[in-house]
C-alpha positions in Angstrom: 53.6 -27.4 122.1 51.7 -24.6 124.9 55.7 -24.4 125.8 55.9 -23.3 121.6 53.5 -20.8 121.4 54.4 -18.9 124.3 57.8 -19.1 122.9 56.8 -18.5 119.7 54.6 -15.3 121.0 57.9 -14.2 123.1 59.5 -13.7 120.2 57.3 -12.6 117.2 56.9 -9.6 121.1 61.2 -9.4 120.6 60.8 -8.7 116.6 58.5 -6.5 116.6 59.7 -3.8 119.5 62.9 -3.8 117.7 61.9 -2.9 114.6 59.5 -0.6 115.7 62.4 0.9 117.6 65.0 0.9 114.5 62.2 1.8 112.9 62.0 5.5 114.6 64.7 7.3 112.6 64.8 11.1 113.6 63.7 13.0 110.0 62.9 16.4 109.3 62.4 18.6 106.2 63.6 21.8 105.1 62.6 23.4 101.5 66.3 23.4 100.3 65.6 26.2 96.4 63.6 29.0 99.6 67.0 28.4 101.1 69.2 29.0 98.5 67.3 31.7 97.2 67.1 33.4 101.1 70.9 33.4 101.0 72.9 36.2 99.8 75.8 35.4 97.8 72.9 33.6 95.8 71.8 37.3 94.9 74.5 38.4 94.0 75.1 36.1 92.1 71.5 36.3 90.2 72.9 40.0 89.6 75.7 39.8 88.2 74.3 36.5 86.0 71.1 38.7 84.9 74.2 41.9 84.1 75.8 39.4 81.9 72.3 37.8 80.1 72.1 41.5 79.1 75.3 42.8 77.8 74.8 39.1 75.8 71.1 41.2 74.1 72.8 43.8 73.7 75.3 42.5 71.6 72.8 40.5 69.7 70.3 43.5 68.9 72.9 45.1 67.9 74.2 42.0 65.8 70.5 42.1 64.4 70.1 45.2 63.9 72.8 46.1 61.4 71.7 42.4 59.3 68.2 44.3 59.6 69.6 47.5 58.1 71.6 46.1 55.2 68.7 43.8 54.6 66.8 46.8 53.4 69.5 48.8 51.9 69.9 45.1 49.8 67.0 45.5 49.0 66.6 49.1 47.9 68.8 48.1 46.0 67.7 44.6 44.0 66.9 45.7 40.5 70.3 47.8 40.3 72.5 45.4 41.1 73.6 42.1 38.8 72.5 38.7 39.8 75.4 37.9 40.7 75.5 41.1 43.4 72.4 40.0 44.2 74.0 36.0 44.9 76.6 37.2 46.9 74.5 40.0 49.0 71.8 36.9 49.6 75.0 34.7 50.6 76.2 37.2 52.9 73.4 37.9 54.7 72.8 34.5 54.3 76.2 34.1 56.6 75.5 36.7 59.2 72.0 34.6 59.9 73.7 32.3 60.6 76.7 34.0 62.5 73.8 35.5 64.8 72.8 32.5 66.0 75.8 30.9 66.7 76.7 34.2 68.7 73.1 32.9 70.5 73.6 29.2 71.4 77.4 30.1 71.9 75.9 32.6 74.7 73.6 30.8 76.0 75.8 27.9 76.9 77.6 30.2 78.4 75.4 31.6 80.6 74.9 28.0 81.9 78.5 27.5 82.2 78.6 30.7 84.9 74.9 30.1 86.0 76.0 26.6 86.6 79.6 27.6 88.4 77.9 30.5 90.7 75.3 28.5 91.8 77.3 25.1 92.7 79.3 27.0 95.5 75.8 27.9 97.0 74.0 25.2 96.4 77.7 23.2 98.4 77.7 25.6 101.5 73.7 24.9 101.7 73.8 21.4 101.8 76.8 21.2 104.1 74.4 23.6 106.3 72.2 21.0 106.1 74.1 18.4 107.0 75.6 19.9 109.8 72.7 21.5 111.5 71.0 17.6 111.3 73.5 16.1 112.5 73.7 19.2 116.0 69.7 17.9 116.7 70.1 14.0 116.1 67.5 13.3 112.7 69.3 10.4 110.7 67.3 12.2 107.1 66.3 15.0 106.1 63.7 15.2 102.9 64.1 18.0 100.9 60.4 19.6 100.9 61.6 21.9 97.4 59.4 20.2 94.7 60.6 18.0 92.3 63.1 16.9 95.0 64.5 14.1 96.2 65.7 13.0 100.3 69.1 14.7 101.4 71.2 12.3 103.9 71.8 14.0 106.9 73.7 11.1 108.9 72.4 7.5 108.9 71.9 4.0 107.3 74.0 3.9 103.9 72.2 0.8 101.5 74.7 0.9 98.7 76.3 -1.3 99.2 74.2 -3.7 100.2 72.3 -3.6 96.7 75.6 -3.8 95.0 76.1 -6.9 97.6 73.1 -8.1 96.5 73.5 -7.1 92.7 76.5 -9.0 92.6 78.9 -6.2 91.7 
């Protein structure tokens, strides 16, 4: 019985020591938002996005001014026109309002697409650099310390295959 306790104690000690050494993963952190904001390519991308946004805003403002002028003109002439002409004018104004809304939606979608197209290479470059540096310095995991972000894996055990096997697919 005494040998059993000694063996059990030695086994537990061995398991504890191995678990402790396995748990000694090197972990680092980085604020990727701050990093990306500081990259020179990001500054030029922001400038290009601002330029495009101003172009759309100017175009929308021009369309809105044209609509306001037409509405003022039609309101001033409402008494001198027939009901049929006023109905046509009302439809024309509604059509202009609809086209402005559609243009705003299209502009917003174009801006989002352009932003994605400009930022994707920048973020990919930043992530590749983070992984390169982390591997060179022996870090296994890099945590993103930006508010609301997750983990960037530099090197280490990926549990995806094991979890899929455990779940049966």
